[in-house]
C-alpha positions as CSV (number, residue, x, y, z in Angstrom):
1,V,-126.8,119.3,145.2
2,A,-126.6,121.8,142.3
3,V,-128.7,123.3,139.6
4,L,-126.8,123.8,136.3
5,D,-127.7,126.8,134.2
6,A,-126.9,125.5,130.7
7,P,-127.1,128.1,128.0
8,Q,-128.6,125.6,125.5
9,P,-131.0,122.7,126.0
10,N,-129.0,119.5,126.7
11,A,-129.1,116.6,124.1
12,E,-126.9,114.3,126.1
13,M,-125.1,114.1,129.5
14,Q,-122.7,111.7,131.3
15,L,-121.3,111.6,134.8
16,S,-117.7,110.6,135.5
17,S,-117.2,107.3,137.4
18,D,-116.7,109.2,140.7
19,G,-119.8,111.4,140.1
20,K,-117.9,114.6,140.5
21,I,-118.0,115.8,136.9
22,L,-120.9,116.1,134.6
23,V,-120.4,116.6,130.8
24,T,-123.3,118.0,128.9
25,R,-123.8,118.3,125.1
26,S,-126.2,120.7,123.7
27,G,-128.2,120.3,120.5
28,N,-125.6,122.3,118.6
29,D,-122.8,120.0,119.9
30,E,-121.3,122.4,122.5
31,L,-119.8,120.6,125.4
32,A,-119.5,121.8,129.0
33,L,-117.9,120.3,132.1
34,W,-119.7,120.9,135.4
35,N,-118.5,120.4,139.0
36,T,-121.4,118.5,140.5
37,T,-120.7,119.6,144.1
38,D,-121.4,123.3,143.5
39,G,-122.8,123.5,139.9
40,T,-119.9,125.6,138.5
41,K,-118.5,125.1,135.0
42,R,-115.1,123.5,135.4
43,V,-113.5,124.4,132.1
44,P,-114.4,125.6,128.6
45,M,-114.9,122.6,126.4
46,H,-114.8,121.8,122.7
47,T,-117.7,120.8,120.4
48,A,-118.3,117.2,119.7
49,E,-121.0,115.0,118.2
50,R,-120.2,112.1,120.6
51,F,-118.1,111.8,123.7
52,W,-116.9,109.1,126.1
53,F,-115.3,109.3,129.6
54,E,-112.2,107.2,130.1
55,E,-112.7,104.7,132.9
56,D,-111.1,106.8,135.7
57,G,-112.9,110.0,134.6
58,Q,-109.6,111.9,134.0
59,R,-109.8,112.0,130.2
60,I,-112.6,112.3,127.7
61,V,-112.6,111.1,124.0
62,L,-114.3,113.4,121.6
63,Y,-115.6,112.8,118.1
64,S,-116.5,115.6,115.9
65,A,-116.6,114.5,112.2
66,P,-114.1,113.7,111.0
67,Y,-111.8,114.1,114.1
68,L,-111.0,112.1,117.2
69,E,-109.5,114.0,120.1
70,I,-108.5,113.1,123.7
71,V,-109.0,115.9,126.3
72,D,-107.9,116.3,129.9
73,V,-111.0,116.7,132.1
74,G,-109.3,118.9,134.7
75,S,-107.9,121.5,132.3
76,G,-109.9,121.0,129.1
77,A,-106.5,120.8,127.3
78,S,-106.1,118.6,124.3
79,L,-103.6,115.8,125.2
80,A,-102.9,114.8,121.7
81,P,-103.4,116.4,118.3
82,R,-106.8,115.8,116.7
83,E,-106.6,112.9,114.3
84,E,-108.7,112.5,111.3
85,V,-110.8,109.3,111.2
86,W,-113.3,107.9,108.7
87,A,-116.9,108.8,109.3
88,A,-119.3,105.9,109.2
89,R,-122.2,106.2,106.8
90,L,-124.5,104.6,109.4
91,G,-123.7,104.1,113.1
92,D,-120.6,105.0,115.1
93,S,-117.3,106.0,113.8
94,V,-115.3,105.8,117.1
95,F,-115.5,102.9,119.5
96,V,-114.3,103.3,123.2
97,S,-114.0,100.5,125.7
98,G,-111.5,99.3,128.4
99,G,-109.3,102.4,128.1
100,V,-108.9,102.0,124.4
101,A,-110.4,104.1,121.5
102,A,-110.5,102.6,118.0
103,A,-111.4,104.1,114.6
104,Q,-110.9,103.4,110.9
105,I,-108.3,105.8,109.5
106,A,-108.1,104.5,105.9
107,S,-109.7,102.0,103.6
108,D,-107.4,99.3,104.9
109,S,-106.3,100.6,108.4
110,V,-107.7,100.9,111.9
111,R,-105.9,102.8,114.7
112,A,-106.2,102.2,118.4
113,W,-105.3,104.7,121.1
114,D,-104.5,104.2,124.8
115,V,-106.8,106.9,126.3
116,S,-104.9,107.0,129.6
117,V,-101.7,108.2,127.9
118,A,-103.5,109.8,125.0
119,R,-101.4,108.2,122.2
120,P,-101.7,105.6,119.5
121,I,-100.8,102.1,120.5
122,A,-101.6,100.2,117.3
123,T,-102.2,100.7,113.6
124,L,-103.8,97.5,112.2
125,E,-103.8,96.7,108.5
126,S,-107.1,95.2,107.7
127,P,-107.9,95.2,103.9
128,G,-111.4,96.3,103.0
129,V,-112.3,97.1,106.6
130,R,-115.7,98.7,107.2
131,T,-117.4,100.0,110.3
132,P,-118.7,99.0,112.7
133,L,-115.6,97.8,114.6
134,F,-116.1,95.4,117.5
135,L,-114.1,96.3,120.6
136,S,-114.2,94.0,123.7
137,A,-115.1,95.4,127.1
138,S,-111.5,95.1,128.2
139,G,-110.2,96.9,125.1
140,R,-107.9,93.9,124.5
141,L,-109.6,92.4,121.5
142,L,-110.7,94.2,118.3
143,V,-112.6,92.6,115.5
144,T,-112.5,94.2,112.0
145,C,-114.7,93.0,109.2
146,N,-114.9,93.5,105.4
147,D,-117.9,93.4,103.0
148,A,-117.2,89.8,102.1
149,G,-118.0,88.7,105.7
150,S,-114.4,87.9,106.6
151,C,-113.3,89.3,110.1
152,S,-109.9,89.5,111.7
153,V,-109.6,89.2,115.5
154,W,-106.8,91.4,116.9
155,D,-104.8,91.5,120.1
156,V,-104.7,95.4,120.1
157,R,-101.8,96.1,122.4
158,H,-99.5,93.5,120.7
159,Q,-100.7,94.4,117.2
160,R,-101.1,90.8,116.4
161,K,-103.8,89.0,114.4
162,L,-105.2,86.1,116.4
163,A,-107.7,84.6,114.0
164,I,-109.8,85.1,110.9
165,L,-113.5,84.4,111.1
166,R,-115.3,83.5,107.9
167,S,-119.0,84.0,107.0
168,V,-119.8,86.7,109.5
169,Y,-122.9,88.8,108.6
170,G,-123.7,91.8,110.7
171,D,-123.8,91.4,114.5
172,L,-120.9,90.2,116.6
173,A,-120.5,90.0,120.4
174,I,-117.4,89.4,122.5
175,S,-117.7,88.0,126.0
176,A,-116.5,90.1,129.0
177,T,-113.7,87.6,129.6
178,D,-112.5,87.8,125.9
179,D,-112.7,84.0,125.6
180,R,-115.8,83.7,123.3
181,I,-117.0,85.5,120.2
182,A,-120.6,85.0,119.0
183,A,-121.2,86.0,115.4
184,K,-124.2,86.0,113.1
185,S,-123.2,83.4,110.5
186,G,-126.4,83.2,108.4
187,Y,-130.0,84.4,108.2
188,D,-131.0,82.5,111.4
189,T,-127.7,81.2,112.6
190,V,-125.2,82.3,115.3
191,T,-121.8,80.7,115.6
192,I,-119.8,80.8,118.9
193,R,-116.1,80.6,118.7
194,S,-113.3,80.5,121.3
195,S,-111.0,83.4,120.9
């Protein structure tokens, strides 16, 4: 269909859900958007260490330490001011799923953005929060944990704490239907809870 003449070797690439747009990231974090039907660059892009397409492929979430930004794929324009987020020592700093982006913004706060409208929808107060955050596939539930193994389960859009999970150590998984949470609760134990 097309041969793309990228100026730098690509380190990562993603196709939009409709397959019409390809985003490439070079080793020096330069991003480019490409039209996959004819191989032309669509718009100049920003730099980013990580990026995620929004589900409909119209917006892209960019992370370039220590900033999160939401950009329009068609024009390359920033849809909201870059916002400073905390950089994780290990692993991801930004989590994107179900049209929601989430990141730690202070030692006791997490912010969630609705990517489709490029604006914050919730600021959740979670004392001692640390990354990683756990965001469900739907973007409806967010779990924040602290170093003591206590985790809060949040309904993101309603900014409501649904439950507190105790004795969570490390891994956690949320079912696709948001009705079950499995959490590592000991050296060789996993506890499954209803959300």
